[in-house]
C-alpha positions as CSV (number, residue, x, y, z in Angstrom):
1,M,151.5,111.7,133.7
2,P,152.7,113.2,130.4
3,D,150.6,116.1,129.1
4,M,147.8,115.3,126.7
5,V,147.6,117.0,123.3
6,V,144.2,117.2,121.7
7,E,144.1,118.4,118.1
8,T,141.6,118.8,115.2
9,H,142.5,117.8,111.7
10,E,140.8,118.3,108.3
11,S,141.9,114.8,107.2
12,A,142.9,111.7,109.1
13,P,146.4,112.1,110.3
14,Q,149.1,109.4,110.3
15,G,148.4,106.7,112.8
16,W,144.6,107.0,112.7
17,D,144.0,103.9,110.8
18,E,146.3,101.8,112.9
19,F,144.6,103.0,116.1
20,V,141.2,102.3,114.8
21,A,142.3,98.8,113.6
22,Q,143.5,97.8,117.1
23,H,140.7,99.3,119.2
24,P,138.2,96.6,120.4
25,H,135.2,99.0,120.0
26,S,136.0,100.5,116.7
27,K,133.4,100.4,113.8
28,I,133.7,100.8,110.1
29,Y,132.3,104.3,110.6
30,H,135.6,105.4,112.3
31,L,137.6,104.7,109.2
32,P,138.6,107.7,106.9
33,T,137.1,105.8,103.9
34,W,133.6,105.9,105.5
35,N,133.9,109.6,106.4
36,Q,135.0,110.4,102.8
37,I,131.8,108.8,101.7
38,I,129.8,111.2,103.9
39,T,131.6,114.2,102.5
40,K,131.4,112.9,98.9
41,T,127.6,112.2,99.2
42,F,126.3,114.9,101.4
43,G,129.0,117.6,101.2
44,H,129.4,117.7,105.0
45,P,133.0,118.3,106.2
46,V,134.5,115.8,108.7
47,R,136.8,116.9,111.5
48,Y,139.3,114.3,112.8
49,I,140.1,114.8,116.5
50,T,143.1,113.1,118.0
51,M,144.3,112.7,121.5
52,K,148.1,112.1,121.9
53,R,150.3,111.3,124.8
54,D,154.1,111.5,124.2
55,G,153.3,111.9,120.5
56,V,151.3,108.6,120.4
57,I,147.6,108.5,119.6
58,V,145.5,107.4,122.6
59,G,142.1,108.5,121.3
60,V,140.3,109.5,118.1
61,L,136.9,111.0,117.3
62,P,135.5,111.7,113.8
63,L,133.0,114.6,113.8
64,T,130.7,115.4,110.9
65,E,129.6,119.0,110.7
66,I,126.0,119.6,109.6
67,K,124.8,123.1,108.8
68,S,121.1,123.2,108.1
69,R,119.3,126.3,106.9
70,L,116.0,124.4,106.9
71,F,116.2,123.4,110.5
72,G,118.2,126.4,111.7
73,R,120.9,124.2,113.2
74,F,124.6,123.9,113.1
75,C,125.8,120.8,114.9
76,A,128.5,118.1,114.8
77,V,127.7,114.4,115.1
78,S,129.7,111.2,115.4
79,Q,128.3,109.7,113.3
80,P,125.2,110.8,111.3
81,F,122.8,108.6,109.4
82,I,124.0,105.4,111.1
83,N,123.9,103.8,114.6
84,Y,127.4,104.2,115.9
85,G,130.3,106.6,116.2
86,G,131.6,108.2,119.4
87,A,135.1,108.5,120.7
88,L,137.6,105.6,120.7
89,L,139.8,106.0,123.8
90,Q,142.7,103.9,125.0
91,S,141.5,104.7,128.5
92,N,138.1,106.0,129.6
93,E,140.0,108.1,132.2
94,D,140.8,110.4,129.3
95,M,137.1,111.2,128.6
96,P,137.1,114.4,130.9
97,V,139.9,115.8,128.8
98,L,138.1,115.2,125.6
99,A,134.8,116.5,127.0
100,Q,136.5,119.8,128.0
101,Y,138.1,120.1,124.5
102,L,134.7,119.5,122.9
103,T,133.0,122.0,125.2
104,E,135.5,124.7,124.0
105,M,135.2,123.5,120.4
106,R,131.4,123.9,120.5
107,Q,131.8,127.5,121.7
108,Q,134.5,128.4,119.2
109,R,132.8,126.9,116.2
110,N,129.3,128.0,117.4
111,Y,127.8,124.5,117.2
112,D,124.3,124.2,118.6
113,F,125.3,120.9,120.0
114,I,127.8,118.0,119.6
115,E,126.3,114.4,119.6
116,L,128.4,111.3,120.2
117,R,126.7,108.0,119.4
118,N,128.5,105.5,121.6
119,E,127.9,101.8,121.6
120,W,129.3,101.6,125.2
121,P,129.0,103.9,128.2
122,V,131.9,106.1,129.3
123,E,132.6,107.8,132.6
124,S,131.5,111.4,131.8
125,S,129.7,114.4,133.2
126,L,128.2,115.0,129.7
127,P,124.4,114.8,129.6
128,G,123.2,111.8,127.6
129,K,120.3,109.4,126.9
130,S,119.9,105.7,126.3
131,H,116.7,105.9,124.4
132,K,117.9,103.5,121.7
133,V,118.8,99.8,121.9
134,T,120.1,97.2,119.5
135,F,120.0,93.4,119.6
136,F,122.9,91.0,119.0
137,L,122.4,87.5,117.8
138,D,125.2,85.0,118.4
139,L,125.7,83.0,115.2
140,P,126.6,79.3,115.1
141,E,129.0,77.8,112.5
142,D,126.2,76.7,110.1
143,E,122.7,77.8,109.2
144,E,121.2,74.4,110.1
145,A,122.2,74.9,113.8
146,L,120.8,78.4,113.7
147,M,117.4,77.2,112.4
148,K,117.3,74.5,115.1
149,S,117.9,77.1,117.7
150,F,114.6,78.9,116.8
151,K,111.3,78.0,118.4
152,A,108.9,76.0,116.2
153,K,106.6,79.0,115.6
154,L,109.6,81.1,114.4
155,R,110.8,78.4,112.1
156,S,107.3,78.2,110.5
157,Q,107.3,82.0,110.0
158,V,110.7,81.9,108.3
159,R,109.4,79.2,105.9
160,R,106.1,80.9,105.2
161,P,107.2,83.2,102.4
162,T,108.6,80.3,100.4
163,K,105.2,78.6,100.5
164,D,104.0,81.7,98.7
165,E,106.8,81.2,96.1
166,M,108.9,84.0,97.4
167,T,112.6,83.8,96.8
168,G,115.5,85.5,98.6
169,K,119.0,86.4,97.4
170,T,122.0,88.5,98.5
171,G,124.5,90.4,96.4
172,G,125.9,93.9,95.8
173,L,125.4,96.7,93.3
174,E,123.3,94.6,91.0
175,L,120.5,94.6,93.6
176,L,120.7,98.3,94.4
177,D,117.7,99.3,92.3
178,D,115.5,96.7,94.0
179,F,116.7,97.7,97.5
180,Y,116.3,101.4,96.9
181,N,112.7,101.1,95.5
182,V,111.6,99.1,98.5
183,F,113.5,101.4,100.9
184,A,112.1,104.6,99.3
185,I,108.5,103.3,99.5
186,N,108.9,102.3,103.1
187,M,110.4,105.7,104.1
188,R,107.6,107.5,102.3
189,D,105.0,105.4,104.1
190,L,106.7,106.2,107.4
191,G,106.7,109.9,106.6
192,T,110.5,110.1,106.6
193,P,112.6,111.7,103.8
194,V,114.7,109.0,102.0
195,L,118.5,108.9,101.9
196,P,120.0,109.4,98.4
197,K,120.6,106.3,96.3
198,E,124.1,107.6,95.7
199,F,124.9,107.1,99.4
200,F,124.3,103.3,99.2
201,A,126.1,103.1,95.8
202,N,129.1,104.9,97.3
203,I,129.2,102.5,100.2
204,L,129.0,99.4,98.0
205,K,131.8,100.7,95.8
206,A,134.1,101.7,98.6
207,F,133.5,98.5,100.6
208,P,132.9,95.8,98.0
209,E,133.8,93.0,100.4
210,Q,132.0,94.4,103.4
211,A,128.7,95.9,102.1
212,F,125.9,93.8,100.8
213,I,122.2,93.9,99.8
214,G,119.5,91.3,100.5
215,V,116.3,91.2,98.5
216,V,113.1,89.1,98.6
217,H,111.1,88.8,95.4
218,S,107.5,87.8,95.1
219,K,106.5,85.0,92.7
220,E,105.8,87.7,90.1
221,G,109.4,88.9,90.5
222,V,108.6,92.1,92.5
223,A,111.1,93.2,95.1
224,C,108.9,93.3,98.3
225,A,111.6,93.3,101.0
226,A,115.2,94.4,101.1
227,S,118.1,95.0,103.5
228,F,121.4,96.7,103.4
229,L,124.2,94.9,105.3
230,I,127.6,96.1,106.5
231,K,130.3,93.7,107.8
232,Y,133.1,94.8,110.1
233,R,135.4,92.2,111.6
234,D,133.2,89.3,112.7
235,V,130.0,91.3,113.1
236,M,127.3,91.8,110.4
237,E,125.1,94.8,110.9
238,I,121.8,95.6,109.3
239,P,121.4,99.4,109.4
240,W,118.5,99.5,106.9
241,A,115.8,97.0,106.2
242,S,112.3,97.5,104.6
243,S,109.3,95.6,103.3
244,L,106.2,96.6,101.4
245,R,103.0,96.6,103.4
246,E,100.9,95.0,100.7
247,Y,103.0,91.8,101.1
248,N,102.8,91.6,104.9
249,R,100.5,88.5,104.7
250,S,103.4,86.5,103.3
251,S,105.9,87.9,105.8
252,P,108.8,88.5,103.3
253,N,110.7,90.2,106.1
254,M,111.2,86.9,107.8
255,L,112.8,85.4,104.7
256,L,114.8,88.6,104.3
257,Y,116.4,88.2,107.7
258,W,117.0,84.5,107.2
259,E,118.9,85.3,104.0
260,S,120.9,87.9,105.9
261,F,121.7,85.4,108.6
262,K,122.9,82.9,106.0
263,L,125.1,85.4,104.4
264,S,126.6,86.4,107.7
265,I,127.4,82.7,108.6
266,N,128.9,82.1,105.2
267,L,131.2,85.1,105.7
268,N,132.3,83.7,109.1
269,C,130.6,86.3,111.2
270,K,130.1,85.5,114.9
271,V,127.5,88.1,115.7
272,F,124.5,89.7,113.9
273,D,123.7,93.3,114.9
274,F,120.0,94.1,114.3
275,G,120.6,97.9,114.4
276,R,119.0,100.5,116.6
277,C,115.4,100.8,117.5
278,S,113.3,102.4,120.3
279,R,112.0,100.2,123.1
280,D,108.4,101.0,122.3
281,A,108.7,100.5,118.5
282,G,107.2,97.7,116.6
283,T,110.6,96.7,115.4
284,Y,111.7,96.0,119.0
285,K,109.6,92.8,119.4
286,F,110.6,91.7,115.9
287,K,114.3,91.9,116.7
288,K,113.9,90.3,120.1
289,Q,112.0,87.3,118.8
290,W,115.1,85.8,117.2
291,G,116.6,85.0,120.6
292,S,118.9,88.0,120.5
293,R,120.6,89.9,123.3
294,E,119.3,93.4,124.0
295,H,122.0,96.1,124.3
296,D,121.6,99.7,125.3
297,L,123.2,102.4,123.2
298,H,124.6,105.5,124.9
299,W,124.4,109.0,123.2
300,Y,126.3,111.9,124.8
301,Y,125.9,115.6,124.2
302,V,127.9,118.8,124.5
303,L,125.3,121.6,124.9
304,P,125.1,125.2,126.1
305,N,124.4,125.3,129.9
306,G,120.7,124.6,130.7
307,E,119.7,123.6,127.1
308,D,117.5,120.6,126.6
309,L,118.7,117.5,124.8
310,P,118.0,117.8,121.0
311,E,115.1,115.7,119.7
312,I,115.2,115.6,115.9
313,S,113.2,112.5,115.2
314,P,109.7,111.5,114.1
315,A,108.8,111.0,117.8
316,N,108.9,114.7,118.2
317,A,105.3,115.9,118.1
318,K,106.2,119.2,116.3
319,Y,106.9,117.1,113.1
320,D,103.5,115.4,113.0
321,L,102.0,117.6,110.3
322,A,105.1,117.3,108.1
323,I,105.1,113.5,108.5
324,K,101.4,113.3,107.4
325,M,102.1,115.6,104.4
326,W,105.1,113.5,103.4
327,Q,103.1,110.3,103.5
328,K,100.7,111.6,100.9
329,M,103.5,112.7,98.4
330,P,104.0,110.8,95.1
331,L,106.9,108.4,95.5
332,G,108.9,110.0,92.6
333,L,108.8,113.4,94.3
334,T,110.0,112.0,97.6
335,K,113.0,110.5,95.8
336,V,113.9,113.9,94.3
337,I,113.5,116.2,97.3
338,G,113.9,113.7,100.1
339,P,117.7,113.5,99.9
340,A,118.0,117.3,100.0
341,I,116.1,117.3,103.3
342,I,117.5,114.2,105.0
343,K,121.1,115.4,104.5
344,N,120.4,117.9,107.3
345,I,118.8,115.4,109.7
346,P,121.5,113.3,111.3
């Protein structure tokens, strides 16, 4: 076999886009345009790793560096803030070569760890965990067929918000303010710092035909549920969705997802991706009820020998006090200081 050449670049080299475009497991997050959004919004540098055989790209991996004084960590993640990333390989047999390169890279650059967020498992000796799952819903050709596929109770729940005169719509930048207000309130109530509004604006501007917002308004015109949607190929993903607790009685989230399904079908999507959740989370049952398929996600780590897998999440008990304090903060303050904190929490 010809020798493999693995290299790190500061920008996407020639052939990167073409390799991503033809790979069956690629995501929008592997594209240089997405990674430029990350750097523009958060200031994090992205390293573009290529694997070449006979001068031809046979694997790529974007890695975002995150250096946090607040958390005392210096790590590299593929990819932060979203559900997917990981290496795209022409053959999984090349994974040991990449793993060895990343092991040396971690030592040379003094990363605390490298995290690869794979949708699919790979043959690797790297430690990993499958603590997150997503759900896929196969979409029919029209919304009427989709509604008929739901059980009677679910159809009734979808229609419930309209009986309370709620209305749903989908669009783009014109709905950003409504989305962000609902999202920021929900994040504050969960005790989690909110991503910057600029992040979502940059996505919408960079991908005007692939990024969308869904909003449900109460009869008074208040935005009470909102989603952010990203289309890639024939899959519509919903990485972020929120609803206001005071409107739970009317179930605006049911109408929100229905509007998201409708948009997906109208854009000829074949699959709806509900985004990641934990098996014991309340969102797990919500996503499963639509008749969707459960799919394990596989995260791999490059760590110093003997070190435990990182656990930077609200599930970590050491963050309990910080979460409780955050939940009591004024909303305006969380919008100001939240983005400065969350940029360091991949």
